[in-house]
C-alpha positions as CSV (number, residue, x, y, z in Angstrom):
1,M,-72.7,-40.2,-11.1
2,K,-69.1,-39.3,-10.1
3,T,-67.1,-37.1,-12.4
4,T,-63.3,-37.4,-12.6
5,S,-61.4,-34.1,-12.2
6,T,-59.1,-33.3,-15.0
7,A,-57.3,-30.4,-13.2
8,P,-53.5,-30.8,-13.3
9,R,-51.8,-31.9,-10.1
10,P,-49.6,-29.4,-8.4
11,R,-45.9,-30.0,-9.2
12,A,-43.8,-31.2,-6.3
13,G,-40.6,-29.5,-7.3
14,F,-38.1,-28.7,-10.1
15,T,-37.0,-31.1,-12.7
16,L,-33.3,-32.0,-13.0
17,V,-33.1,-29.9,-16.2
18,E,-34.5,-26.9,-14.5
19,L,-32.0,-27.2,-11.6
20,I,-29.1,-27.5,-14.0
21,G,-30.3,-24.4,-15.8
22,V,-30.5,-22.4,-12.6
23,L,-27.1,-23.6,-11.4
24,A,-25.6,-22.6,-14.8
25,I,-27.0,-19.1,-14.5
26,V,-25.8,-18.7,-10.9
27,A,-22.3,-20.0,-12.0
28,T,-22.2,-17.5,-14.9
29,L,-23.2,-14.6,-12.7
30,A,-20.6,-15.5,-10.1
31,S,-17.8,-15.8,-12.6
32,L,-18.7,-12.3,-13.9
33,L,-19.2,-10.6,-10.5
34,L,-16.4,-12.3,-8.4
35,P,-13.4,-10.5,-10.0
36,Q,-15.2,-7.1,-9.5
37,V,-16.0,-7.9,-5.9
38,L,-12.4,-9.0,-5.2
39,G,-11.1,-5.9,-7.0
40,S,-13.3,-3.7,-4.9
41,I,-12.0,-5.3,-1.7
42,S,-8.4,-4.9,-2.8
43,R,-9.0,-1.2,-3.8
44,S,-10.7,-0.6,-0.4
45,R,-7.6,-2.0,1.5
46,V,-5.3,0.2,-0.6
47,M,-7.3,3.3,-0.2
48,D,-7.3,2.8,3.6
49,T,-3.5,2.7,3.4
50,V,-3.4,5.8,1.2
51,G,-5.6,7.6,3.9
52,C,-3.1,6.6,6.6
53,Y,-0.2,7.8,4.4
54,H,-1.6,11.3,4.1
55,S,-2.5,11.5,7.8
56,I,1.1,10.6,8.8
57,K,2.5,13.0,6.2
58,A,0.4,15.9,7.6
59,G,1.7,15.2,11.1
60,A,5.3,15.0,9.9
61,I,5.0,18.3,8.1
62,T,3.6,19.9,11.2
63,Y,6.6,18.5,13.3
64,A,9.1,19.6,10.6
65,Y,7.6,23.1,10.6
66,R,8.1,23.4,14.3
67,H,11.7,22.0,14.5
68,G,13.2,22.0,11.0
69,Y,14.2,18.3,11.3
70,F,12.9,14.9,12.4
71,G,13.6,14.5,16.1
72,D,12.2,12.9,19.2
73,E,9.1,13.9,21.2
74,L,11.1,16.5,23.1
75,G,12.3,18.2,19.9
76,R,15.8,16.8,20.1
77,P,17.5,15.6,16.9
78,L,17.6,11.9,16.3
79,D,20.7,9.8,15.9
80,V,19.3,7.1,13.6
81,T,22.5,5.0,13.7
82,L,21.5,4.0,17.3
83,S,18.3,2.2,15.8
84,T,16.2,3.7,18.6
85,N,12.4,3.1,18.7
86,Q,11.9,6.8,17.8
87,A,13.7,6.2,14.5
88,T,12.0,2.9,13.6
89,A,8.5,3.7,14.9
90,W,8.5,7.5,14.6
91,D,4.7,7.7,14.3
92,R,4.1,5.8,17.6
93,E,7.0,7.2,19.6
94,V,6.9,10.8,18.4
95,L,3.8,11.9,16.4
96,L,1.3,10.1,18.5
97,K,2.8,11.2,21.8
98,L,2.7,14.8,20.6
99,K,-0.9,14.3,19.4
100,L,0.0,15.3,15.8
101,I,-1.8,12.2,14.6
102,D,-4.9,10.4,15.9
103,E,-3.5,6.8,15.4
104,V,-0.3,5.1,14.2
105,F,0.1,4.0,10.6
106,R,-2.2,1.0,10.1
107,S,-2.4,-0.9,6.8
108,R,-4.7,-3.7,5.6
109,I,-2.2,-4.7,3.0
110,G,0.9,-6.6,4.1
111,T,1.7,-7.9,7.6
112,S,3.2,-4.8,9.3
113,A,3.9,-1.1,8.8
114,H,6.9,0.9,10.0
115,V,7.3,4.7,9.8
116,Q,11.0,5.2,10.0
117,V,13.6,7.9,9.8
118,R,16.8,7.1,7.9
119,N,20.0,8.8,6.9
120,T,19.9,9.8,3.2
121,A,21.9,8.0,0.6
122,P,24.5,9.9,-1.5
123,A,23.4,11.8,-4.5
124,A,24.8,9.3,-7.0
125,S,22.9,6.3,-5.3
126,A,20.4,4.8,-7.7
127,P,17.3,3.7,-5.9
128,D,16.9,0.0,-5.2
129,G,14.2,-2.0,-3.3
130,T,15.5,-1.1,0.2
131,N,17.9,1.9,0.2
132,P,16.8,5.5,1.2
133,A,17.4,6.9,-2.3
134,Y,14.3,8.1,-4.1
135,N,13.9,9.1,-7.8
136,L,10.7,11.1,-7.2
137,A,10.3,12.5,-10.7
138,G,11.5,9.5,-12.8
139,D,14.4,11.5,-14.0
140,A,17.4,9.4,-15.1
141,S,19.8,12.3,-14.8
142,N,18.8,12.9,-11.2
143,P,18.3,9.5,-9.6
144,N,18.2,10.5,-6.0
145,Q,16.3,13.7,-5.3
146,A,16.3,13.1,-1.5
147,A,20.1,13.4,-1.5
148,G,21.6,16.4,0.3
149,A,19.1,16.3,3.1
150,R,19.8,14.9,6.6
151,H,17.1,12.3,6.8
152,V,14.4,10.6,4.8
153,L,11.0,9.8,6.4
154,E,9.4,6.7,4.8
155,V,7.0,3.9,5.5
156,R,8.0,0.3,5.1
157,L,5.2,-2.2,4.4
158,T,6.2,-5.9,4.8
159,D,4.9,-8.9,2.9
160,V,2.7,-7.0,0.5
161,L,0.9,-8.8,-2.4
162,I,2.2,-7.6,-5.7
163,E,-1.2,-6.6,-7.0
164,D,-1.7,-4.4,-3.9
165,A,1.7,-2.8,-4.4
166,R,0.7,-2.0,-8.0
167,E,-2.6,-0.5,-7.0
168,L,-0.9,1.5,-4.3
169,N,1.5,2.8,-6.9
170,R,-1.3,3.9,-9.1
171,S,-3.0,5.6,-6.2
172,L,0.1,7.6,-5.0
173,D,2.1,8.0,-8.2
174,G,-0.6,8.0,-10.9
175,E,-0.8,6.1,-14.1
176,G,2.1,7.8,-15.9
177,N,4.7,5.6,-17.6
178,S,7.6,7.6,-16.1
179,L,6.7,6.3,-12.6
180,G,5.5,2.8,-13.4
181,E,7.3,-0.5,-13.4
182,T,10.5,-0.7,-15.3
183,A,10.2,-4.5,-15.3
184,P,7.5,-6.8,-14.1
185,G,7.4,-6.6,-10.3
186,T,9.9,-3.8,-10.1
187,D,9.2,-0.1,-9.5
188,L,12.0,2.1,-8.3
189,R,10.7,5.5,-9.3
190,G,8.3,7.9,-7.5
191,R,6.9,7.7,-4.0
192,V,6.2,4.0,-4.1
193,K,9.2,1.7,-4.4
194,Y,9.5,-2.1,-4.6
195,D,11.4,-4.9,-6.2
196,F,9.8,-8.3,-6.1
197,S,12.2,-9.9,-8.5
198,G,14.4,-11.8,-6.0
199,N,11.8,-12.7,-3.3
200,E,11.7,-16.1,-1.8
201,S,7.9,-15.9,-1.7
202,P,6.8,-15.1,-5.3
203,G,4.1,-12.5,-5.4
204,F,4.9,-11.0,-2.0
205,G,7.5,-8.4,-0.9
206,D,8.3,-5.2,1.0
207,V,7.1,-1.8,-0.3
208,Y,8.7,1.5,0.7
209,L,6.6,4.7,0.6
210,Y,8.4,8.1,0.6
211,L,6.9,10.7,2.9
212,T,9.3,13.6,2.9
213,H,13.0,14.5,3.5
214,L,14.7,17.2,5.5
């Protein structure tokens, strides 16, 4: 006499309710983790830029110690009014050729980076988004602490995302209110300087990084 097996049949797959539950869990985890992942990527790009900044500054200080000014690869003073390559790409044309740096300034934020030597602005010049005046200490009574020197050495980063600019500012100038934004998208104090308020492409703009002055 045959007996009928009562063992349950193996399931072929998941039910629709189970699939919806799994997808809901995955979506929730993704929504929680994605901002942290994107933030980590952004901070990594900024920290690479900060590392390049300090490398170029160290090479510039070595050059300045040797010559007492910012000049060409032969140690001759620069005439920046001629807009020479040495003045607008000083890292590539001078520091790299003298082996004072291992590589030129490279940044993963923005579209390009330029290490440039510029004439200083007069003492009374208030810093704006592009001029060579720098209020390094956030002191309203002394708006341009680079005044009186012959040249300012700076980095110009083009087409930087505003959030990257803010993270760069926090990394180089710190969290202090005296060196933060005076208005949304505008920071004209400290070593990091930008003004995104009048940009044609909202959220993107040029950022200037002070290196030193002589």
